[in-house]
N, C-alpha and C positions, 0 to 999 in steps of 0.2 A: 398768783392765781393757780398755778400748777400744784402748789403745796396745799391750798385749800381744797382743790378738786380731789387730791389724793386722800386727804383726811375724810372728806365726804364719802369717798368710795370704799374706804376700808375701816370705818369707825364701828361697825356693828359686829360684835362677836357672835358666833353661831352656837355657843354653849352657855347654859345657865349657871353651871358650876365650874370651878377651876379643875383643870386636868389632874392636879395633885389629889384633890378631894375624891374625884371619881375613881382614880387608880387605887387609892387607899380603901375605898368602899368595896371595890371589886374583890379584893383579897380578904376582906372581913366578912362579906356576905356569903352564906353557905350555898345558896342557889347559884350565885355568880361563880364561885369556886368550881362547882360542878360543871358549869358551862366552859370554863377555862380548861378544865381537865379533859372534857370531851373533845374540844377543839385541838388541844395539844396532842392528845392521844391519836386522833385521826390523822393529823399531819405526820406524826412520827411513823405510824404504820404505813401511810401512803408513800413516804419517802423510802421505806425499806422495800416495799413491793415494787417501787419504781426501778429497782436494780435487776428485776427479772428480765432476762434478754428474750428477744423474739425467738421462737423455735426455728431451727434450720440455719442459724447464723454461726459462723466461725468467729468467736470472740477475739482471738489473738490476731487474726488477719484484719478484723474490723478496726481494732485499735491502731494498727499500723496505717491503715487506709485513712482514717480520720486525722491522724497526726499530719499526714501529707496534705490532706484537704485543707486543714486549718492553716498550714504554712503557706498554701497557695492563695489564701484569702477568699475562699469561696463563700458567697453570700447565701446560697440556697439553704444551708442548715440553720444559719442565724435567723433568717426571716421566718421560716416555718416554726422554728423552735423557740420563739420569743416567750411563749407561755408554757413551754414543756416543763415537765417536772424535774428540776435540778439538772438540766443537761441531758435528759433521758434520750433525746433524739440522737445525740452524738454517740450514745451507747447502743442505739437501736433496741430499746426495751419495749415492753408492752404499752407503756405510757408515753411513747415517743411523740405523739401528737399533742399531748397535754390537753388544754382547753382551747387550742387555736381554732379548731373547726367551729366550736360554739361561739367564740367571740367574732369570728368571721361571719357567721350566720347572722348575728345581731347587727353587725355593721352593714351587711348586704341588704337586709330588710329596711334598715333605717335610711340608707341612701336611696333605696327603691321607693321609699315614701315620698321622696322629692319629685318623682316622675309618675307614680301610680296613685291616682286619686283615692282609690279604695284603701290602700295601705296608709295613706295620709290621714284618712278618716279614722282608721283604727288607732293610729298613733295619738290622736287627740280625742278619744272617745271613752275615757275613764276605764273602769274595771272590765267592762265587756270588750272593749278594744284591746285591752292588755291580754285577755285570754286568747283572742284571735292571734295576736302577735306571738304569744308564747307557743302556741300550736305550730305556727309557721317556723319559728326559730328551731324547735326540736326536729322538725322534718328536714329542714335545710342542714342542720348539724349532722345528721346521719348521712345525708347525701354528700356533703363536703368531706366527712370522715372517710367515706368509701373512696372518693376521688383521690384524696391525699394519700391514703394508705396504699391504694393500688399503684399510684404513681411512684411511691417510694420503693415498693416491691419490684416494679418494672425497672426502675432506675438502678437498683442493686444488681439486676441481671443484664444491664446494658453492656454492649461489646466494649465500650471504652473502659469500663471498670473491670470486666473480665480479663482484659489484656494485661493488667498488672496484679489483680487480686481475684481470688476466688472466695468471696465472702459467703455466698450462698452454697451450702453443701449439695443440695438437690434442687437445682433451678427447674422452673417449669410452671405450668398453670396451677398445679397443686400448691406450690409455695406461694404464689401470688394470692390465691384464694384464701389460704390459711392466714397469711399476713393481714389481708384486708379484714377478715372476720375478727381476728384477735385485736387489732388496733381500733377498729370501730367499736367493738364491745368494751374496750378499755375507756374510750371517750364517754360512752353511755354510763359506765361505772363511776367516772369522775363527776358526771352530772348528778348521779344519785348521792354520792358522797357530799357534794356541795349542798344539796338539799338537806341532808342530815345535819350539817353544820348550821344551816339556816334555822332549823327547827330546835336543835338541842344544844348548839354551841354558841359562840360569840363571833360577831362579824359576818359579813357577806361571804357565803361559802365559796363562790366563784373567785372573789377577790383574795381570800385567805389562801386558797390553793395556788393561785397565780403568783402571789408575792412570796409564798414559802419556797417556791422554786427559784425565784430571783435571789432570795436570801442565801441559798446554797451557792449560787454563782458568785455572790458578793464575797462570801468567805473564801472561795477559790481565788478570787481576784486579789484579796488581801495577802494570801499566801504567795501569789505570784509576784506582787510588788515587793514584799519582803525579800524574796529570792533575788529579784533584779537589783535591789539596793545592795545586798550583800556581795553581789558580783560586780558592783561598781557601774552598772549600766544606768542606774538612776542615782543621781547625786543626793546625799542626805539633806542638803539645804533645800533642794527642789522638792523633796518629799515633805519637808516641814511646811513649805509654802503651800503645797497641795492639801495638806491636812487642814491648814487654816482656812483655805478657800472652800474646802468641802464643808467645814463646820459653819462657815458663813452662809453657804448656799442652803444648808439644812435650815438655818434660822429664817432665811428669807422665804423659802418654800413653806415652812411651818406657819410663818406670820401671814402670808398671802392666803393660804388655804383656809385659815381660820377666820378670815375677814370676808366681808361681802358688802354689796350695796343694799341698803334697807329700803323696802317698799312698804308703806303703811296703808292699811285699809281700815274702814270703820263700819259698824252696823248702825241701825237707827237710834240706838241708845248711846251713841258716841264712844262705844268700847272699841279700842284700837287693837289691831292684830298686825304683826310684822312678819313679812316673809322676805327672803333674801335672794338676790342674784349673785351666784358664786362664780369665781373666776374659772372653776373647773367645768363649766357647762359643756364644753366641747371635748372634754377628756384630753388625751394626748394625741388624738387622731391627726391634727395638723402636722405633727412631727413625722408620723408614719407616712402620711401622704407625700410630704416633701421628700423624704428619703426614698420612697418607692418610685417617684418620678425620676429622681437622679439615677437610681439603680437601673431604671428602664433605659435611660439614655446610655448608660455604660454598657448594658447588655446588647443594645443595638449596635453600638460602636465596636463591640468585640467580634461581631459577625462580619464587619466590613474591614478587610485587610488593606489598610492604606495608612500613609504617614499622618494625614490630618485626623483620622479617627484615633490613632495612638496618642497624638498630642492632646486631643479632646479628653481622652480617658485620664491622662496625667493631670490635665488642667482642673478637672472636676472631681478628682479623687478625694476621698474622705480626709479631712484635715487640711486641705488646701484653702487658700484665701478665697478662691472662686467658689468652692464648695460651701464655705461658711457664709459668704454673702448671699449666694444663690438660695441655700436652704433657709436662711433667715427671711428673705423676701417671700419665698413660697409659703413659709409657715404663717406669715402675716395674712397672705391672701386666703389660705385654706382655713384659717381661724374664722374669718368672716363668712366664707362660703359654707362651712359646716353649721355655723350659727343659724343660717337661713333654713336649714333642715330641722333643727331641734327647737327653735324658738319661734313662737307664733303669738304676737301681742294681742291679736283679735281673740284667740282662745283664752288668754288670761283675762281680758276685759269681760268676755262673756261669762266666764265662770264666777267672777266677782259679782257681776250683776245678777246672775241666776240665783245666788244664795243671799241676796239682799244686802250686799256690802257696796261701799263706794270708796274710791281712792282719796286719800287725805290731801296730798300735795301734788296737784297736776300742773301748777305754775302756768295757768291759763292755756294749757295744751290739751289736745284730745288725748284720751287714755292710751290709744295705740302709739301716738307720737311720743308721749311721756315715757312709756315703757321701752320704746325703741331707743330713745336717748339714753336712758339708764343702762340698757344692755350694751350700747355702743361704748360707753365708758368702761364697763366691765371687760369687754372684749379687748380693749387696748391693754389692760393689765394682764389678761390671759396671754395675749401675743408676746408681751414682754417677758413673762415667766417662761413660756415655752422656748422662746429664742435664747434666753440666758442659760437655761438648763441644757440646751443643745449645743451652744457655742463653747461653753467651758470644757466639756470633754474633748472637743476637737482641738482646742488650744493646748490642753494638757497633753494630748497625743503628740503635738508638734514639739513642745518644749521639754517634755519628760521622756520622749522617745519610747513610749509604751504602746502596746497594741490597743486599738480602739475598743475592743471588747472588754478590756480592763478599765480604761478611763470612763467608758460609758456607764459602768455600774456605779460610779461615784458622782454621777450627774444625770443628765438626760431624763428619760422616762422612769428609770429605776428609782431615782430619788423621789420623784413625784408620786409614784405608786406606793412606795413605802410610807411616806408621810400621810398620803391620802387614806390608806387602809388603817393606819394607826388612829387617825382622827375619826374615821368611820366607826371603829370599835369603841372609841371613847363616847361618841354620840349615842350609839346603841346602849352602852352601859348606863349612860345618863337616863335613858328611857326606863331601864329596869329600876334605877334608883328612884325615879319619880313614882313608878308603879308601886314599889315597896313602901314608900312614904305616904301614899295616898289614903291609906286606911281602908281601902276596898280589897277584899280577899280574892274574889274571882273576876278576872278580866278575860275578855274574849275578842277575837278579831271580828269586826263587823264589815270591814271593807278594805280592799287592797288597792291603793291609788297608784297611778302610773308615774307620777312625779311629785316632788315635794310641795309644789305650789297647790296642786289639786288637794293633796292631803291636808295642808294647813287650812285652806278655805273650808273644807268639809268638816274638819275637826272643830274649827271655830264656830261653824254653823250649829253643830250639835251642842256645843257649850252654851250658845245663846238660847237653845231650847231646853236648857236644864239637864242635859245628858253629859256627864263628865266623859271626856275622851282624851286619849294619849296617842302619839304617833311613834311607832317603832321604825327608825330609818335603817334600811338594809341597802346600802349603796356601795358603789365602787368609784370613789372620788378620784379623778384624773385617769383612772383606768379605762372607763367607758364614758361616752357622752351621756347626757341626761336622756330620759325617755327610751331607754333600751330595756329589754326583758330582765337584764341583770339586776336592775334596781327594784326594790319593793318599799313601799311606804304603807305599813299596816296600821290601820286605825282601830284602836282598842276601846271598848266600852265595858261597863259592868255587865256581867252575865245576864242579869234579868232585863237589861235594856237593849239587848242585841237586835231582836226583831223590830222593835220600835225605831231604833237608830238606823238600821239598814233600810227600813221602809221609807224613812225621811230622805235618805240620800238617793235611793233609786228613783222614787217618785219625783223628786225634785229635778 
């Protein structure tokens, strides 16, 4: 029974062409080569600029300070610097914040939609709602950037740091103001660069910038593992086992990310359209929520100087059995909690009916119950993937005796993000391939949908009306949950059909 259920859940590929064919075409097509060059050039320049230090910082003292901070296992830098550009926060460069304020803003508004009816309405209100959410995201991004940067500037001037290090040459309000302005402006610059990639490059700009930073950390981790192996700290046979496990984990994540639960709808002429419930619907947020809750407990325990709090800190420390079991349970809970925010079966049913479609296989269930049942199966798979990618780095840390920041780059969210972004680029390239093979010279965007489901229904509706349409997917699979401003699903139609097509979608 379980075997049949798994086959049913993962039988639908999300791509029409093979990955090999798409990659081959990407390097043969002139327009795609230009997009690849633009993206690669922007990332290279961005990484070079990322080495520019903040004004007023003593670099030599800074390096000494951060080496001690890392040795003490401080989590502050790791949490804020998750999406920073190649470890820029640990060097205190102008890109120290990376895209963290932007992603935080997206998540803040998405969580807020669970409690604020107006935000909830915007989140399920098509292109108009997406414009409202986008406006709020940019406003909150600037506010959060100011808070983050001012906090870092104040932290560098705190008495506890001054006691051992004089990192800031000329402390005071002027330094804090300058640091806040520079770091906030850098975040705004990253948003602009991401938009350039979206327009003229390949891949989702926000995702490409985030993963390029993680790639540099990945190379650093490989160098560190080689060094530890040569020193005899990591045994060669354990390293070989780790490589095999890592390769297997890549295959599993690759396989699961490419598969989905197929939902079929049909029009009055019995033409069928398939859309997919993917395992990445909640992104990697359950992992972050579970880790944050445990960090919160550890932080509270650190302020209480007693024997039981010290024992508690040791008991739930990263890599311990209690940590592994606790974080696993929390991830399962948070996976379903987050799905309640981003998934609304009534919205799906309404949009299907609005455009004249019906569900093919309801199995004698109401549409909402059928969709809920399908999503519940997908979420089980989601939770299993998140738990596996979280547990393996913890186990590797225990058995290989390596720091968690190294092992986590070979599993956990890093692997999910890398595979997700790669497949997103392939999916977008598939769109360009279909566009070039369509025989239509001029295509134009007529609508930007908030999610893939909305895009597929509206694109299928246009096709039933004799207007050819294609969807360009710009998403951040596993990086962000669905229905955030990060994702875009652009519906293209022939240039001479734009006004007619848009009128149909808006009036409808």
